[in-house]
C-alpha positions as CSV (number, residue, x, y, z in Angstrom):
1,M,-54.6,-29.4,-29.0
2,Y,-51.9,-30.9,-27.2
3,A,-52.8,-29.5,-23.6
4,K,-51.6,-32.7,-21.5
5,Q,-48.2,-32.9,-23.4
6,H,-47.7,-29.1,-23.1
7,F,-48.7,-29.1,-19.5
8,K,-46.0,-31.9,-18.8
9,T,-43.2,-30.2,-20.6
10,I,-43.7,-27.0,-19.2
11,T,-43.9,-28.5,-15.7
12,T,-41.0,-30.7,-16.3
13,H,-39.0,-27.6,-17.2
14,K,-40.3,-25.5,-14.4
15,L,-39.3,-28.3,-11.9
16,L,-35.8,-28.6,-13.4
17,V,-35.2,-24.7,-13.1
18,M,-36.4,-24.6,-9.7
19,R,-34.1,-27.4,-8.4
20,Y,-31.2,-25.6,-10.3
21,C,-32.2,-22.3,-8.7
22,F,-32.3,-23.9,-5.3
23,R,-28.9,-25.2,-5.5
24,M,-27.8,-21.5,-6.6
25,G,-29.6,-20.3,-3.5
26,L,-32.2,-18.4,-5.7
27,I,-35.3,-19.8,-3.8
28,R,-37.9,-17.0,-4.9
29,Q,-36.9,-17.3,-8.3
30,G,-36.8,-20.9,-8.5
31,L,-40.6,-21.0,-6.9
32,T,-41.7,-18.3,-9.5
33,H,-40.0,-19.3,-12.6
34,D,-42.2,-19.2,-15.6
35,L,-45.5,-19.0,-13.8
36,S,-46.8,-16.9,-16.8
37,K,-46.6,-20.0,-18.8
38,Y,-49.6,-21.5,-17.1
39,S,-51.7,-18.2,-18.0
40,W,-54.3,-18.7,-20.6
41,T,-52.6,-16.2,-23.3
42,E,-49.3,-18.6,-23.1
43,F,-50.7,-22.0,-22.2
44,S,-53.4,-21.9,-24.7
45,E,-51.0,-21.1,-27.6
46,G,-48.4,-23.4,-26.3
47,A,-50.8,-26.4,-26.3
48,K,-52.0,-25.6,-29.9
49,Y,-48.5,-25.5,-31.3
50,W,-46.6,-28.0,-29.0
51,Q,-44.4,-30.3,-30.9
52,G,-42.3,-31.6,-28.0
53,N,-38.6,-31.1,-29.4
54,R,-38.6,-27.3,-29.4
55,S,-40.5,-24.2,-28.3
56,P,-44.0,-23.8,-29.5
57,N,-43.5,-20.2,-29.6
58,N,-41.3,-20.9,-32.7
59,A,-44.0,-22.9,-34.4
60,E,-46.8,-20.2,-33.6
61,R,-44.5,-17.8,-35.0
62,E,-43.9,-19.6,-38.2
63,A,-47.6,-20.2,-38.5
64,T,-48.8,-16.8,-37.8
65,G,-45.9,-14.4,-38.1
66,V,-45.9,-13.6,-34.5
67,S,-45.7,-15.6,-31.1
68,L,-48.2,-13.9,-28.7
69,A,-47.3,-16.3,-26.0
70,W,-43.7,-15.0,-26.3
71,L,-44.6,-11.5,-26.3
72,H,-46.5,-12.2,-23.2
73,H,-43.8,-14.1,-21.6
74,K,-40.8,-12.0,-22.1
75,G,-42.4,-8.8,-20.6
76,R,-43.1,-10.9,-17.4
77,N,-40.0,-12.8,-16.8
78,K,-36.6,-11.2,-15.9
79,H,-34.7,-14.1,-16.9
80,H,-35.0,-13.3,-20.7
81,F,-32.7,-10.7,-22.2
82,E,-35.8,-9.3,-24.3
83,Y,-37.2,-8.1,-20.7
84,W,-34.0,-5.7,-20.4
85,I,-34.3,-3.8,-23.5
86,D,-34.8,0.1,-23.1
87,Y,-34.3,3.2,-25.0
88,G,-30.8,4.9,-25.1
89,Q,-29.4,7.9,-26.5
90,V,-26.6,8.0,-29.3
91,D,-25.0,10.9,-31.2
92,K,-27.1,13.8,-32.2
93,G,-29.9,12.8,-29.6
94,E,-31.0,9.9,-31.7
95,T,-33.0,7.2,-29.6
96,V,-32.4,3.6,-30.3
97,L,-33.2,0.4,-28.5
98,R,-30.5,-1.1,-26.6
99,G,-29.8,-3.8,-24.0
100,V,-29.1,-2.8,-20.3
101,P,-27.1,-4.6,-17.8
102,I,-28.9,-7.5,-16.2
103,P,-28.5,-8.2,-12.3
104,R,-26.5,-11.5,-11.7
105,K,-29.4,-13.4,-10.0
106,Y,-31.5,-13.1,-13.5
107,I,-28.2,-14.2,-15.4
108,A,-27.9,-17.2,-13.0
109,E,-31.6,-17.9,-13.6
110,M,-30.8,-17.9,-17.3
111,V,-28.2,-20.5,-17.0
112,A,-30.6,-22.7,-15.0
113,D,-33.1,-21.9,-17.7
114,R,-30.9,-22.7,-20.5
115,I,-29.7,-26.0,-18.8
116,S,-33.3,-27.0,-18.3
117,A,-34.4,-26.3,-21.6
118,S,-31.7,-28.3,-23.2
119,R,-32.5,-31.2,-21.0
120,V,-36.3,-31.2,-21.7
121,Y,-35.8,-30.8,-25.7
122,L,-32.6,-32.9,-26.1
123,G,-33.6,-35.5,-23.8
124,D,-31.0,-38.4,-23.9
125,K,-28.9,-36.4,-26.3
126,Y,-28.2,-33.5,-23.6
127,T,-24.6,-32.9,-22.8
128,D,-23.3,-30.2,-20.5
129,S,-21.9,-28.6,-23.7
130,A,-25.3,-28.2,-25.3
131,P,-26.5,-25.0,-23.8
132,Y,-23.0,-23.3,-24.6
133,E,-23.3,-24.6,-28.2
134,Y,-26.9,-23.3,-28.2
135,F,-25.7,-19.9,-27.1
136,K,-22.6,-19.5,-29.4
137,G,-24.9,-20.7,-32.3
138,G,-27.2,-17.5,-31.7
139,I,-24.8,-14.9,-30.2
140,D,-24.4,-13.1,-33.5
141,K,-28.4,-12.5,-33.4
142,L,-28.2,-10.9,-30.1
143,W,-27.1,-7.4,-31.0
144,F,-29.5,-5.9,-28.4
145,V,-27.9,-7.7,-25.3
146,H,-25.6,-5.9,-23.3
147,P,-22.0,-6.8,-23.7
148,Q,-21.5,-7.5,-20.2
149,V,-24.5,-10.0,-20.0
150,K,-22.9,-11.8,-23.2
151,K,-19.5,-12.0,-21.5
152,H,-20.9,-13.4,-18.1
153,L,-23.3,-16.0,-20.0
154,D,-20.3,-17.0,-22.2
155,I,-18.2,-17.5,-19.0
156,L,-20.7,-19.6,-17.1
157,L,-22.0,-21.7,-19.9
158,K,-18.3,-22.5,-21.3
159,M,-17.7,-23.4,-17.4
160,L,-20.5,-25.7,-17.7
161,A,-19.3,-27.2,-20.8
162,E,-15.7,-27.7,-19.8
163,K,-16.1,-28.4,-16.0
164,G,-19.6,-29.8,-15.6
165,E,-22.8,-28.8,-13.8
166,E,-21.6,-29.4,-10.3
167,T,-18.8,-27.3,-10.5
168,T,-20.5,-24.5,-12.4
169,I,-23.6,-24.4,-10.0
170,R,-21.2,-24.4,-7.0
171,Y,-19.4,-21.4,-8.5
172,I,-22.4,-19.7,-9.3
173,R,-23.8,-19.9,-5.7
174,N,-20.5,-19.6,-3.8
175,V,-18.6,-16.9,-6.0
176,Y,-20.5,-15.3,-9.1
177,L,-23.8,-14.3,-7.0
178,K,-21.5,-12.9,-4.1
179,K,-20.0,-10.2,-6.5
180,E,-21.4,-6.8,-7.4
181,R,-21.2,-6.7,-11.1
């Protein structure tokens, strides 16, 4: 068990996200971000599979075939794509899973989450392009994410990569979050 190390990792991440959210004007989200990681369901698995350089959910999934911690987490945290999956109808009344639009405040929190996770797991190797590279590397697997959400994340993370953190956070707070959709 790596309880101390896992606690330090998730707390460092949470505090980073909190600071980014505060800078974006998202006070409540900053305070409540990832609180479920401290629940026994998530914390015990995280401590068991902690490695320090990637999410313990991936290690749990590799070891057991499923991450119970992730299943718990994604259903309680609106800053994850998977929270926003619903059933939709296609031709002939067939029901399929599909992503739905996500409110901008949660997309902004996704950006804060991605920056913070990259900083925690990459350490000194972090650059402002790392979150965008991670996003672009996995975009083909995100078939279930609403196209509008993909577009917004692409714009914001690309801005981060090209213009830096300060400009991007300021834009999110003063422009992006002021718009409806």
